[in-house]
C-alpha positions as CSV (number, residue, x, y, z in Angstrom):
1,M,3.0,-32.2,5.9
2,T,4.2,-30.9,9.3
3,G,1.7,-28.5,10.8
4,R,2.1,-25.6,13.3
5,L,-0.8,-26.8,15.4
6,G,-0.2,-27.8,19.0
7,T,3.1,-29.1,20.0
8,P,6.2,-29.0,17.7
9,G,6.2,-31.8,15.2
10,F,2.4,-32.3,15.4
11,R,1.4,-33.9,12.1
12,V,-1.8,-33.1,10.2
13,G,-3.4,-34.4,7.1
14,P,-2.9,-32.5,3.8
15,L,-6.4,-31.0,3.7
16,V,-6.3,-29.9,7.3
17,G,-2.9,-28.4,6.8
18,A,-4.1,-26.5,3.7
19,L,-7.1,-25.2,5.6
20,A,-4.9,-24.1,8.5
21,V,-2.6,-22.2,6.1
22,L,-5.5,-20.5,4.4
23,A,-7.0,-19.6,7.7
24,A,-3.7,-18.0,8.7
25,L,-3.8,-16.1,5.4
26,A,-7.3,-14.9,5.9
27,V,-7.6,-14.2,9.6
28,G,-4.0,-13.3,10.6
29,T,-2.2,-13.6,13.9
30,P,-3.1,-11.5,17.0
31,P,-0.3,-9.0,17.6
32,V,2.0,-9.4,20.5
33,R,2.6,-5.7,20.8
34,A,0.8,-3.0,18.8
35,D,2.7,-0.6,16.6
36,F,0.1,0.7,14.2
37,V,-2.2,-2.4,13.8
38,G,-5.6,-1.9,12.2
39,H,-5.4,-2.6,8.5
40,G,-6.7,-5.9,7.2
41,A,-4.4,-6.0,4.1
42,P,-1.0,-4.7,3.1
43,V,-0.2,-1.1,3.9
44,R,0.9,0.9,0.9
45,D,2.0,4.2,2.6
46,V,2.6,5.9,6.0
47,A,2.9,9.6,6.6
48,I,3.8,11.5,9.8
49,S,2.3,15.0,10.4
50,P,4.7,17.9,10.5
51,D,4.3,18.3,14.2
52,G,4.9,14.6,14.8
53,R,1.6,14.1,16.6
54,Y,-0.3,12.1,14.0
55,A,0.4,9.2,11.6
56,A,-1.7,8.3,8.6
57,T,-1.7,5.0,6.7
58,A,-3.1,3.9,3.4
59,G,-4.0,0.3,2.7
60,F,-4.9,-2.3,0.1
61,D,-8.1,-2.8,2.1
62,D,-9.5,0.4,0.5
63,L,-9.0,2.2,3.8
64,A,-6.9,5.1,5.2
65,I,-6.5,5.5,9.0
66,L,-5.5,8.5,11.1
67,W,-3.6,7.6,14.3
68,S,-2.2,9.1,17.4
69,V,1.6,8.7,17.3
70,E,1.8,8.8,21.1
71,S,-0.8,6.1,21.9
72,R,-1.0,4.4,18.6
73,D,-4.8,4.5,18.8
74,Q,-6.9,4.8,15.7
75,L,-8.5,8.2,15.7
76,T,-10.4,8.2,12.4
77,R,-11.0,5.5,9.7
78,L,-11.5,7.0,6.3
79,Y,-14.0,5.0,4.1
80,G,-14.9,6.0,0.6
81,H,-12.4,4.8,-2.0
82,E,-13.6,1.9,-4.2
83,A,-10.1,0.3,-4.5
84,G,-6.8,0.1,-2.7
85,V,-5.5,3.3,-1.2
86,N,-1.9,3.9,-2.4
87,A,-0.7,7.0,-0.7
88,V,-1.7,9.6,1.9
89,A,-0.5,13.1,2.9
90,F,-1.4,15.7,5.5
91,L,-3.1,19.0,4.9
92,P,-3.6,21.9,7.4
93,P,-6.7,21.5,9.6
94,L,-10.0,23.3,8.8
95,S,-9.5,25.5,11.9
96,E,-7.0,25.9,14.7
97,G,-7.1,23.1,17.3
98,L,-8.7,20.5,15.1
99,R,-7.1,17.4,13.7
100,P,-5.4,17.9,10.3
101,R,-7.1,17.2,7.0
102,L,-5.8,14.4,4.8
103,V,-5.6,13.7,1.1
104,T,-5.5,10.1,-0.3
105,V,-5.1,8.6,-3.7
106,S,-6.3,5.2,-5.0
107,D,-6.4,2.6,-7.6
108,D,-9.9,3.9,-8.3
109,G,-8.4,6.8,-10.1
110,T,-9.4,9.5,-7.6
111,A,-7.8,11.6,-5.0
112,R,-10.0,12.5,-1.9
113,I,-9.7,15.2,0.7
114,W,-10.9,14.3,4.2
115,D,-11.7,16.1,7.5
116,G,-9.4,14.2,9.9
117,A,-11.7,15.2,12.9
118,T,-14.8,13.6,11.6
119,G,-13.7,11.3,8.7
120,T,-16.0,13.3,6.4
121,Q,-15.1,13.2,2.7
122,L,-14.7,16.9,1.7
123,H,-13.8,16.6,-2.0
124,V,-13.4,13.9,-4.6
125,L,-10.7,14.9,-7.2
126,T,-11.4,13.3,-10.5
127,G,-9.5,13.6,-13.8
128,H,-6.9,10.9,-13.9
129,T,-7.8,8.0,-16.2
130,K,-5.8,5.3,-14.5
131,K,-4.8,4.5,-10.9
132,V,-3.3,7.3,-8.8
133,V,-0.2,6.1,-6.9
134,A,1.4,9.1,-5.3
135,V,0.4,12.4,-3.6
136,A,2.3,15.4,-2.3
137,V,1.2,18.7,-0.6
138,S,2.9,22.0,-1.2
139,P,4.8,23.5,1.8
140,D,2.2,26.1,2.4
141,G,-0.6,23.6,2.2
142,T,-2.5,25.3,-0.6
143,Q,-1.9,22.8,-3.4
144,I,-1.9,19.1,-4.0
145,A,0.0,17.2,-6.6
146,T,-0.9,13.7,-7.7
147,A,1.0,11.1,-9.9
148,S,-0.8,8.5,-12.0
149,W,-0.2,5.6,-14.3
150,D,-2.0,7.7,-17.0
151,R,1.5,9.3,-17.4
152,T,0.4,12.7,-16.0
153,V,1.0,14.8,-12.9
154,R,-2.0,16.9,-11.8
155,L,-2.0,19.9,-9.6
156,W,-5.1,20.7,-7.5
157,D,-6.4,23.5,-5.3
158,A,-6.3,22.0,-1.7
159,E,-9.2,24.2,-0.6
160,T,-11.7,23.5,-3.4
161,G,-10.4,20.4,-5.0
162,A,-10.4,22.1,-8.4
163,T,-7.8,21.2,-11.1
164,V,-5.1,23.8,-11.4
165,S,-3.1,22.2,-14.2
166,V,-2.2,18.9,-15.9
167,L,1.5,18.3,-16.4
168,E,2.4,16.1,-19.3
169,G,5.8,14.9,-20.4
170,H,6.5,11.5,-19.0
171,T,6.3,8.7,-21.6
172,N,5.2,6.0,-19.1
173,S,3.6,5.6,-15.7
174,V,4.5,8.3,-13.1
175,N,5.3,6.5,-9.8
176,D,6.2,9.3,-7.4
177,L,6.6,13.1,-6.9
178,V,7.6,15.7,-4.4
179,F,7.4,19.4,-3.9
180,T,10.7,21.3,-3.4
181,P,10.8,22.8,0.1
182,D,10.5,26.3,-1.2
183,G,7.3,25.3,-3.2
184,S,8.8,26.5,-6.5
185,R,8.8,23.1,-8.3
186,I,7.4,19.7,-8.4
187,V,9.8,16.8,-9.1
188,S,8.4,13.6,-10.5
189,A,9.8,10.2,-11.7
190,G,8.4,7.1,-13.1
191,Y,8.6,3.9,-15.2
192,D,10.4,5.7,-18.1
193,G,13.4,6.3,-15.9
194,D,13.0,10.1,-16.2
195,I,13.3,12.6,-13.3
196,R,11.4,15.6,-14.4
197,A,11.0,19.1,-12.9
198,W,8.0,21.3,-13.2
199,P,8.4,25.0,-12.3
200,L,5.2,26.4,-10.8
201,D,6.0,30.0,-11.8
202,G,5.2,29.4,-15.5
203,G,8.7,28.3,-16.4
204,E,9.3,25.5,-18.8
205,A,9.4,21.9,-17.5
206,Y,12.7,20.1,-18.0
207,R,14.3,16.7,-17.6
208,F,16.3,16.7,-14.4
209,A,18.1,13.4,-15.0
210,Q,17.6,10.0,-16.7
211,V,18.4,6.8,-14.9
212,G,17.8,4.1,-17.6
213,F,15.7,2.0,-15.2
214,P,12.2,2.5,-13.8
215,I,12.2,4.8,-10.8
216,N,9.8,3.7,-8.0
217,A,10.4,6.4,-5.3
218,L,11.6,9.9,-4.7
219,A,12.5,11.9,-1.5
220,I,13.9,15.3,-1.0
221,S,15.7,16.8,2.0
222,G,14.2,19.5,4.1
223,D,16.7,22.0,2.9
224,G,16.1,21.1,-0.7
225,K,19.8,20.3,-1.4
226,I,19.6,16.6,-2.2
227,L,17.1,14.4,-4.0
228,V,17.1,10.6,-3.5
229,T,15.7,8.0,-5.9
230,G,15.1,4.3,-5.6
231,S,14.8,2.2,-8.8
232,A,14.2,-1.2,-10.2
233,D,17.9,-1.9,-10.7
234,K,18.3,-2.3,-6.9
235,T,20.0,1.1,-6.6
236,V,19.6,4.1,-4.4
237,R,20.9,7.3,-6.0
238,V,21.6,10.7,-4.4
239,W,21.4,13.9,-6.5
240,D,22.5,17.4,-6.1
241,M,19.4,19.6,-6.6
242,A,21.4,22.6,-7.7
243,T,23.8,21.0,-10.2
244,R,21.7,17.9,-11.1
245,D,24.9,15.8,-10.6
246,M,24.7,12.4,-9.1
247,L,26.5,12.5,-5.8
248,R,26.3,8.8,-4.7
249,E,25.1,5.5,-6.0
250,M,24.4,2.7,-3.6
251,S,23.5,-0.6,-5.3
252,D,25.0,-3.6,-3.5
253,P,23.0,-4.1,-0.3
254,H,19.5,-4.4,-1.8
255,D,18.7,-7.8,-3.3
256,G,15.8,-6.6,-5.4
257,A,14.0,-3.5,-6.7
258,V,14.1,-0.5,-4.4
259,L,10.4,0.4,-3.7
260,T,10.7,3.3,-1.2
261,V,13.2,5.9,0.0
262,A,13.1,8.6,2.7
263,V,15.3,11.5,3.8
264,S,15.5,12.9,7.3
265,R,14.5,16.6,7.5
266,E,18.0,17.8,7.9
267,G,19.2,15.5,5.1
268,M,21.8,13.6,7.2
269,S,20.1,10.2,7.0
270,I,18.6,8.3,4.1
271,A,16.4,5.2,4.4
272,S,15.5,2.7,1.7
273,G,13.4,-0.4,1.4
274,G,12.6,-2.9,-1.3
275,V,11.1,-6.2,-2.4
276,G,13.6,-8.3,-0.3
277,G,12.1,-7.0,2.9
278,T,15.2,-5.1,4.1
279,L,15.2,-1.6,5.6
280,L,18.6,0.2,5.2
281,I,19.6,3.4,6.9
282,W,22.5,5.3,5.3
283,D,24.5,8.3,6.5
284,G,27.4,9.7,4.5
285,G,29.0,6.6,3.2
286,A,28.4,4.1,0.4
287,E,27.5,1.4,2.9
288,P,24.4,1.4,5.2
289,R,24.9,2.1,8.9
290,I,21.9,0.0,9.8
291,A,20.4,-3.0,8.0
292,M,17.3,-4.6,9.3
293,Q,15.1,-7.4,8.0
294,V,11.9,-5.7,8.9
295,E,9.4,-7.8,7.0
296,H,9.3,-11.6,7.1
297,Y,7.2,-11.9,4.0
298,R,8.9,-9.6,1.4
299,A,8.4,-6.0,0.4
300,V,8.9,-2.8,2.3
301,W,6.5,-0.4,0.5
302,A,6.8,2.8,2.4
303,L,9.2,4.6,4.8
304,E,8.9,7.9,6.7
305,F,11.2,9.6,9.2
306,S,9.8,11.4,12.2
307,P,10.2,15.2,12.1
308,S,13.1,15.0,14.5
309,G,14.8,12.2,12.5
310,D,15.1,9.9,15.6
311,R,12.5,7.4,14.3
312,I,11.8,5.6,11.1
313,Y,8.4,4.1,10.3
314,A,8.0,1.2,7.8
315,A,4.9,-0.2,6.1
316,G,4.6,-3.3,4.0
317,I,2.9,-6.4,3.0
318,D,1.9,-7.9,6.4
319,S,-0.5,-5.0,7.3
320,V,1.4,-3.6,10.3
321,V,3.3,-0.3,10.4
322,R,6.4,-0.5,12.7
323,A,8.8,2.1,14.1
324,W,12.5,1.9,15.1
325,R,15.0,4.3,16.5
326,T,17.4,5.5,13.9
327,S,20.3,5.6,16.3
328,D,20.5,1.8,16.8
329,G,17.6,0.1,15.0
330,A,15.8,-0.8,18.2
331,S,12.0,-0.9,18.3
332,I,10.6,2.2,20.0
333,V,8.0,0.1,21.8
334,G,10.4,-2.3,23.4
335,E,9.2,-5.3,21.4
336,A,7.9,-4.7,17.9
337,T,4.7,-6.5,16.7
338,R,5.7,-10.0,15.9
339,F,6.2,-10.6,12.2
340,Q,3.2,-12.3,10.6
341,P,4.6,-14.8,8.2
342,L,2.0,-15.6,5.5
343,E,2.7,-19.2,4.6
344,R,2.1,-19.9,0.9
345,V,-0.1,-22.8,0.0
346,S,2.2,-25.5,-1.3
347,R,2.3,-25.7,-5.1
348,A,2.2,-29.5,-4.6
349,L,-1.5,-29.3,-3.7
350,A,-2.2,-28.2,-7.3
351,N,-1.5,-31.8,-8.3
352,S,-3.3,-33.5,-5.4
353,D,-5.7,-36.4,-6.0
354,D,-8.2,-34.5,-3.8
355,P,-10.2,-31.8,-5.6
356,V,-10.6,-29.8,-2.3
357,E,-6.8,-29.7,-1.9
358,R,-6.5,-28.6,-5.5
359,G,-9.1,-26.0,-4.9
360,S,-7.1,-24.7,-1.9
361,F,-4.3,-23.9,-4.2
362,Q,-6.7,-22.0,-6.6
363,F,-7.9,-20.0,-3.6
364,R,-4.4,-18.6,-2.7
365,K,-4.9,-15.2,-4.5
366,C,-8.5,-14.8,-3.2
367,A,-7.1,-15.2,0.4
368,I,-5.4,-11.8,0.1
369,C,-8.9,-10.1,0.1
370,H,-11.2,-12.6,1.7
371,A,-11.4,-14.3,5.1
372,L,-13.0,-17.7,5.2
373,E,-14.7,-17.3,8.6
374,E,-16.4,-14.8,10.7
375,G,-14.5,-12.5,13.0
376,G,-11.3,-12.0,11.0
377,P,-9.7,-8.6,10.4
378,S,-11.2,-6.2,7.9
379,R,-10.0,-6.8,4.4
380,S,-10.6,-5.3,1.0
381,G,-13.3,-7.9,0.4
382,P,-16.1,-9.3,2.6
383,S,-15.8,-12.6,4.5
384,L,-16.8,-15.7,2.6
385,A,-18.3,-17.4,5.7
386,G,-21.7,-18.9,4.7
387,L,-21.1,-18.0,1.1
388,F,-23.4,-20.5,-0.6
389,G,-27.0,-19.6,-0.5
390,R,-26.3,-15.9,0.2
391,R,-27.3,-13.2,-2.1
392,A,-24.4,-11.3,-3.8
393,G,-23.7,-8.0,-2.1
394,S,-25.5,-8.8,1.1
395,Y,-22.8,-9.7,3.6
396,P,-23.6,-7.6,6.7
397,G,-21.4,-4.6,7.5
398,Y,-19.5,-4.6,4.3
399,D,-19.7,-1.5,2.0
400,F,-20.3,-3.0,-1.5
401,S,-19.9,-1.0,-4.7
402,D,-23.0,0.1,-6.5
403,A,-22.5,-2.7,-9.0
404,L,-23.6,-5.2,-6.3
405,H,-26.3,-3.2,-4.6
406,G,-29.7,-4.9,-5.2
407,S,-28.2,-7.8,-7.0
408,E,-30.5,-10.8,-7.5
409,I,-27.7,-13.3,-7.9
410,V,-27.4,-15.9,-5.2
411,W,-24.1,-17.7,-4.7
412,T,-24.4,-21.3,-5.8
413,E,-22.0,-23.7,-7.4
414,E,-23.1,-22.5,-10.8
415,T,-22.8,-18.7,-10.1
416,V,-19.4,-19.0,-8.4
417,D,-18.2,-21.0,-11.4
418,L,-19.6,-18.3,-13.7
419,L,-17.9,-15.5,-11.7
420,F,-14.4,-17.0,-12.4
421,D,-15.4,-18.1,-16.0
422,I,-16.3,-14.7,-17.3
423,G,-14.7,-12.5,-14.7
424,P,-16.2,-10.1,-12.0
425,D,-16.1,-7.2,-14.5
426,K,-18.5,-9.0,-16.8
427,M,-20.7,-10.4,-14.1
428,F,-20.9,-7.2,-12.1
429,P,-20.0,-4.3,-14.5
430,G,-18.5,-1.5,-12.4
431,T,-17.4,-3.7,-9.5
432,K,-14.3,-2.9,-7.5
433,M,-13.4,-6.6,-7.4
434,P,-10.0,-7.4,-9.0
435,I,-10.3,-9.0,-12.4
436,Q,-9.5,-12.7,-11.9
437,R,-10.5,-15.6,-14.1
438,L,-9.9,-19.3,-14.1
439,T,-10.2,-20.4,-17.7
440,D,-9.8,-24.1,-17.0
441,P,-13.2,-25.7,-16.0
442,G,-11.5,-28.2,-13.9
443,D,-9.8,-25.5,-11.8
444,R,-13.1,-23.8,-11.3
445,R,-14.7,-27.1,-10.1
446,D,-11.9,-27.6,-7.7
447,L,-12.2,-24.0,-6.3
448,V,-16.0,-24.5,-5.8
449,E,-15.4,-27.8,-3.9
450,F,-12.9,-26.1,-1.7
451,L,-15.2,-23.2,-1.0
452,K,-18.1,-25.5,-0.2
453,Q,-16.1,-27.1,2.6
454,A,-14.1,-24.1,3.8
455,T,-17.0,-21.6,4.1
456,D,-19.6,-23.9,5.6
């Protein structure tokens, strides 16, 4: 195995190489130049305030962050969700001169309203029965709409957090939604391929269009004239909001599912991103004007234009939010944060003669949430440094779910084996830990051997 340690061509042993790769996965690489750098896990969404002063990001590390756009400093970190945060939107501030409020939605099935000035959680919005994946705020800031994999759209009062209505009609998971700029309708789309419109004046809901493929993302122009969709068939579609006719269909440039779309406020530019890691900016034609490979390790999950349309912000799987000029695709900070390639542990290690090397392969999914040493970036799970002999739920500084508070379980070879044998949900009912099991006793033994060496 050829390592990346020291001079080019420096060779390391298989185990050292595996540990180095996993350390890169768990700890990350210091940024060369900061865009929005603060999450310890993939970023699922980015939003820009209407005045362009603030950015907000939502991450897989159960965290949302409010930022200064000008300085890129973190202003407030919002802790409270018990699972990954999928989307964030801005609400008007509590009073003039204060930072705006925010609303976030999460895999934990809730939406939450926050005071952006203090990070205080103002309301927890409950009612969805599955993960909530999208959120939108009405133009006047008085209502919130959320989309969930429970196949519903819910409308909430932004002041009190009370449920206003539950909108049912989708036959599968709802993936995204928007308010029309005049506030008269909500438009939603989802896995069933339906685009549905929900009049808020008491009128009857209707199917706006049907694509035939799962729709992952929606965006609407500031004048309300066009709607843009991104779907699993690698296609971006542009719709006329007045006639419901499809105006354009752009399918060739993306090499995988389209995960996110955005429209500039005046509707002159469209941006799209997908699983292949490419950000495209379109103007009037069927071919993109700018194509950038913005993410070394797959998946652009969220895009947002600045209010003026001169910048595009992109979020994705390597935990950094970057920004570019829409005129020429150049980074607005001179040099964008260096891509952080997350090297995959070689599948060949699964068949190694060394149980520790085999265990390093079993750890590959755990590395998304857990660092192996002290001092790494915050992630959705605590560091595993010094794991063996430590009581479950006791790692200092980490906010554990109630399921682990006061636990008497101590991490040993036997209890780690049991965790992956029966699953975290059985060992700690109510935990926010992802449900992962290793049904093969040999795989569990290998993982334990790896953890014993890697966390000591």
